[in-house]
N, C-alpha and C positions, 0 to 999 in steps of 0.2 A: 361435794356435788358441784358439777361444772356449771358455767353460766347458761348453757343451752337448757340444761335440766331445770334450772331455776325459772327460766322464762316459760318453759312448757307447763310448769306447775301453775302459772297465772292464767292459763287459757281455760275456756269452758271445757267441761269434761268430754264433750263430744267432738273434739277437734281431730283433724286428720293430719298425718305427717308423712314426709318421705325425705330421703337423702338423695340429692341429685347426682346423677352419673353423667358422664360425657355423652352417652347415647340419649339420655333423656333430654339434654340440652340441644344437641346437634341434629338428632333425628326425630325429635318430638314424639318418641315412643316411651310412654310412661305407663307401666303396669299399675292398675288401681289396686293397691294393697288393701288389707282388711280395714285399716283405719280410714282410708279414702272411701271405700264402699260404704262403711258405716256413716261417714259424714254426708255422702250423697243422699242417703236415705232420709236424712233430716229435711231434705228439700224435695222429697217425693221421687227421687231417682233411684230405682232398685235394679241393680245389675242382674239379679236372679230372675227377673221377669222380662228383661230386655231380649229381643231376638237379634241374631247376627245382623250387623249393619245398622242397627238402631243407634241414634245419637241424641243426647239431651244437652242443652247449654244452660249455663248459669252466669249471670253478670256478677262480677266481683271487682274488688278494689285492692290494690296493693296498699301496704301500710303508708306509703308516701303519698297516697291519693290518686295514683295512676289507675285508670280503669283498665280492666282486662276481662277476658272471657274464659270460663272453664268449660271444657267439653268432655262429657262422660260418654263413652261409646263402647260397643262390642264390635270387634273386627268382623269383616264380612265372611271370611272363610272359616276360621277356627273359632270365632266367637270370644277371643281374648278380651278381657275387661281392661279398658284403657282410659287414660286421662290426657288431655291436652290443655296447656296453660298459655294463653297468648301473652307475649311480651316477657316471658320468663328469662330469656337470655340477657335482657337489659337490667334485670333485677337481681340476678343470682349467678353464681358460678358453680362449677363442679365441686361436689362434696358439701355444698351448703345444705343445711337442714331447713326444710320448708314446712311450715305449719299452716293449716287451713282452719280458721276460726270464724265465728260469726258474732254479730251484735244485732240486737233488735232495734230497728229504727221505727219509732212510733208513727211516722208519716208514710213510709214506704213498705214496712214489713221487714222480713229478714234481709240482711245484707251480709255478704261474705267478705271477709278480709283475708288476703293472702299475706302471710308474714314470713319474711326471710329471717328465721330465728338466728342463724349463724351471723349474718351481717349485723343484726341488732345487738348480739352479744359482743361482737368485735367493736362496735361503736361505743358501747358502754365501757369497754376495757380501756379505750384511749381517752375517754372523757375524764 
């Protein structure tokens, strides 16, 4: 089992994940795969009921504490299901595996944490 798989096993069972491509990073076009759509539903965002052009945002935090915003939306014309992650280019690079997990904050309710699993695994490798 590689380090990424070990880290993924430590997450809540309802986490979302994706492997970043050049297009995702440079054009901000990220298809919302099944795990991302399932994760969004935990926060009341259901792609199946969204109409073309509809968008929902969710405040999030990278593991290093940097705030970011997740935008879940359907494209205007074709209705493709997409995700946008603010600040992702500063946090990750092409081919990194990104996982979306959450913790319950007793004061504020659910809080999303975006974890760059690949970078986390690489940091442990050098430690």
